[in-house]
Steps between C-alpha positions, in 0.01 A plus 500: 500500500647850401513790732246675309255219515570453865434876555172474299382211720560678823380838366842671528704690237828342370723751694304409822560131428877563491465700826328209663773272408759738656311553821611343834140467630151467344147590587284214596220596260751506225638167597155352498452625138852352399416177664170472306672596170784256540289230673720464789432599860801705603373520860574138543864595492463703815562320818267513798633695800456184706727307264773773554453486880517116486826529319641734754393279775678199332820703461486602871433142614790373273731760662390387849552132416853583368584687828359217712701237295814702553430516873439128518829439327668711769318325771602150370868617469480628858371171612785311340744750655344432836518132430871545420551701822315256735625164344862540604397582854274204515763268353772647721290448818438133399869438444601639831577852350881502470663824477552461122122430449411788707708734291354352187146539633584873588626558142198353343263701730679825404484421140120415516434812708669721230288334233184559694575872542581532130177329408308738728657804324417363164132455587481852649644658190231358284 
């Protein structure tokens, strides 16, 4: 369909048709006429506000899930660090806790404590 034929069908001059093509927005009455002429409902392309809000809710939930997953990873890591800290103490006490085992247990406890502090800082920075 030519521009002049299109303009004739929507009752607009050829220059006005070109102006319509260059616009950033369009009047709803004119869009209704254009939809009738082209036999296409352009209003079906507009999303419902509830769809947009639903999309925003999904993004927000996705962000929260990501943050919770990161927090859970840090908690699991901290639990492993605590296990590493407690296990040598437990094993040392079972073995009569020689001086060497006691020193080993203290080293492991300090290492685990440093990891826990580091993980807490990482979670707070997020």
